[in-house]
N, C-alpha and C positions, 0 to 999 in steps of 0.2 A: 072061165073068172067072173063075176057078178061082177056090177060096177055100180056103185054109189054115189050118185048122182045131186051137187052141191047146192044146194041155190047163193041164188046170183045172177046178176049180168049180165056174167060170161058162164053162168055152169052153164054144161052139157060133155060132151066127149070128154074132150081133155082136163077135165076136170077129173075126176072117174081115179078111184082109189084103183091105181094102177103099177104099186110096190113090181107085183111078176111073182114068183114062188118065196116066200121064209128063205126057208135051206139053202137060196144060188148067193153065190159070194157073191158082196158088191161093187159093178166093174168100174174098171179107176178110167175107161174109153170113155170122155163125158158124151160122147159118139156111139153111145146105145141104143140099143135094137130096143130094148123098152122104159120108159122113162120107173121112172120110183120115185118117196117119196120116204125121204132122210125126217125124221127130227129128234132134234134135243129134249126130253124129259123131263120131270125126277116124280120118282115112284110115292107109293104111300107114304110108304117106316123114313123119304126125303134122300133119296138112294137118285143120283143121277145121272142115266145111260143112254142113250143109241139107239135109235128104234126104225126098221122099217115100218108103213102102215099098210094095210092093209084092210078093205076096209072101213070096219069099227075097230083095230087092234090094233097093236104093234110089236110088229117082232121083238124082240131086243137085239141089239147087236154087239154093242164094246163099250165103256164107259170116254175112252180112245175117237177122238178124228182123225189122227193120222190114219188111223188101221185099218179103216172106212174107206179115207183119200187115200189109202196105195192101192185097196185091193186084196188086205189081206183077214179082211171080219168077215166070219157068217156069221149064222143062225144062232143061235148062244142055244134055247130050246127053251124060253122064259116067255111067254105072252100076255100077254093087259089089256083096256080095253081101253081106248082110248075117252073117251070118256070117265076113269080113273085117274087123270094122271094131271099134271102142272107141263104143261106144255109151255119152252124155256127160252131165249135168241135157242137159233139155231143154232151158231160157231161164235166160238172163244177167241177172235179177231185178234193177230203180233197191232194189228191198227185197220181203219174205216176209211180209203180210199171213195175220193165221189171224183165224179171227173161235172164244171157245170157248161152250162150254154152250148149242150153237144143233141141240143130245140131248137130249131133257128123260134119257133114260135116265141116259146120259155126264152130268150135268150133276148130278145124288146120287149117282152112285157113287162120282164124288171132291170131291164138297160145297160142287158150284155151285148155284142158285139157275134151278129152272125153267122151263122157255116168261119167256123175259124180252123185252120189246120190245127193246128191244135188245141188239146181242150184248157178250160180253167180247173187247175190242179188246186186243192185244200184236204183236208184229213178232219175227223169225228177221233172224235173220245173212243175208248173203248162204252165209258158211262156212258154217254149220249145213250146208249142201245139197251132199249124194253123186247119185250113178246107183245105178241099177239094176246088181245085182251088191258092189257100192261093200260096205265095214266099218264097219256102227254101233262106235267104237270108244268102252265104259264109261270114265265114271272113274276117276277117286282115289276108293277107296273114301271118303277123310278130307271125299270135294266131295262128294259121292252114294252112300245107299247101296238105294239104289227106280227102277231108269232102265223104264219102261211106255211100250210102245208104243200109238200112237192110228190105227187104221187113215185115208185120210181122202180124200176131192176135189177137187182142186185144181181152181181155172177158171185162165187164163194171157189179159191182156190186148191184145189187137189193138191198140184204137183208144184214146187219152188220150181225159179226160175228169176232169171237176172241176164237181162237182152236177150230175151225171149224173140224169137223171126216171128217176125205175125202169120208165116206161114201153118208156125208152129202151135198160134197163142193160143187156140181152144180142147188141144191136145194136155195146158192147162190148170183148164177150165173142171168142178167138180160137180157142181150143179147151178141151177138158181134159186131165187128169194122176193120175195116181194119186201118196199123194203121205203117208208115214209122218211122223207129227208125235213123236219121239219127245222124250221128255217125264221130268224131272227127281222122282219126282214129291213125296218127301220136303222137295222143295224151296220147289217149287208150295205147298205148304201154311204154309208159311214163309214165307216171302220177303211180303213186305207187295204182288206185284205177278211175271212171268213171263217177265224176262228171264234171268235166273237158270239159274233151273230147261227155259227153254224153247230158250237160244241157245248150247250149246257144241258147238264141233266136231262132224260129220257126225249136229247129232238131224233132219237134214232130209233123209230120202231121198227122192228124187221119183223122175217118170216109170215106165216107159223113155221113152215116148212125149208127144206130146202132138193127141191123138184130136180134128175136124174138125165139125160139122155135129151132132152127136148133141144129147137131149134130156136136161137133164140134170138132172129133175123125178125120176125118176122110175131112180135107179143104185144096184144091188145091190149091199156093200161086206160084202168075208166078208177076214178076217183070221185066216191060222197063223200061229202057230207050232210050231214041226218034225213039223209035219203034224199042227198037233188044229182043228180050228176055235175058233180063241176069240173072231171079232166076230162075230156078223149082220148088219149091217145096210142101211137104202135112202135115197135122199135123199128120198123121200117123207113122211122120220117128222124131217126137218125142221122145228122150233121154228119159221124168221123161212125166206124164201123167196127165194133167191136175189138175184134181182131188188130187193130188199130194200136186203141186204145190202150189194148196189154203190153200188148209190145212199146208203147211206147212207155207204160209209165217204171216200165220192164229194165230202160234206161237209168231210171234215175232210183228206183230203193228194190230190193228181192224183196218177189213174194215170195209168200210163206204158204204152207196148206191152210183153209181156215178163213184169212183176211178175208176180207169184203171188198167192193168193187162195185160199184151203185153210177150205175154209168148214165144216170142226164132224171131228167125229167120234161114229161110233155109241156104244152101251154096254157092258163086255166087254173095258175094257181091263188093261194084266195085265202081269206084271216078264219083265224077256230077264236072262236073263244069261251069261255070253259062253260061244260053241257051238252056240247056239243059231241057225236061220235061219228070220225070223220073213215073212211075204209076207202084200204088201196085195193081192188080184184086185178089181179093180171092172169090174163090166158094162161089155159097150161103150168099154174104154178098154186091160185088160189087165192086166196082170199083176208086178206094184211086188217082188223077194224081195233082200235084204240081209242080209249076216251082225253079228252078234256077236262080236264082242276083249273 
């Protein structure tokens, strides 16, 4: 299979277009033999579909994420150029779960507690989510005057579960994507909980696609602001394991297919201003770029 290499700090073999043959059924098991990039998009007629990316082509799969997650979806015979569609947020989750202070460096720089035995938990509304290349809208200055970026890896749930054993946790994961946990830092420092500071519209850039079948335990996360590197971390630095986080939160709430679990940010968060361009790039997944206004 011919490989397409993407420009970027982490460009290389694992950022290639590696979806395999489009005729294959999408595997239910997240630990698959070959990674696949699954994208949600709108075609020129306004129809919304999911598809598998191979090279510069999208092979249409279905309109329903649940069918893909269940492994019951196969190639439907329609192909479209990646350049001819609008990339949308990769899923429509019932909830966006966020884990805070899972990286010791970020906990220290934001006044949190490092090396927690349990994560700091908060939710973002679905209305905060925006896609790749869309705009982060800064709230009026009388609401907040310090909005910061936080580059992260997020996982997408593929199989519902409640009270999931830690040893079974990864079998509930469909794949992984890139996330920017945009934060009104002045509000999270003064409010007793994070809902207001994390919940503004456009404060949840996510995408551009979901990658299945990759190992999430050693993914480099690089965030640039106007081309300058401001964050450079790795999921191997997390103080709590991904299976633990999935199992832990499933004791609180049922996880449903399409739910987003954002795994926390490494150190280096910094303010953004109107006119900035922020890019979060995750090894083996891709780049998420958004404009600030």
